[in-house]
N, C-alpha and C positions, 0 to 999 in steps of 0.2 A: 321389134319391141318399140324403136323410136317411131315407125311408120303408126303404129298406133297412137302414141303419145301425140303425134303431131296432127294427125285425123281430129281426135279428141278436142286438143288445144286449139283447133282451128273452127270448131262450131259442130263438125260431122257428129250426128247423133250416136251412142254407143251401138246401137242395132244395126246401122248401115256399116259400122265399123266391122261387126261381128261377120255381117255377111262379105264385105269386103277381103275379109283375112280369111275367110273361110274356117273360122272357130267353130267348133260343135256347140262349144259352152260359154255364154256371156261371161261366165268367172274368169275364162282364161283372158278374154280381150281384157278385162276390166283390171287384171294383172299388168298386163303388158301396156295398159295406159295409164298406169299409176303416174301419177304427177311426181317430177323430183324435187328434192329439198328447195331448191332455187325457184321453181314454179310455185311452191306452195306459200313462199315468202312473197312472191309478186304477187300473188292474190290477195293476201293479207293485207299488203301494201294498197292496193288497188281499192280495196273494200273501205277502208278507215282512213285513205289520204286522198281520196276523189273530190 
């Protein structure tokens, strides 16, 4: 789960993460790659305070 988040957060596209993790369904990868509340907060701060 943390690996998916790290990969997506590091800029690896979701299709590549699906292949690396061996998930049969992209939705499973999306579930594991879901950002944390802190990551969402940082993204908002970055977008509006850049």
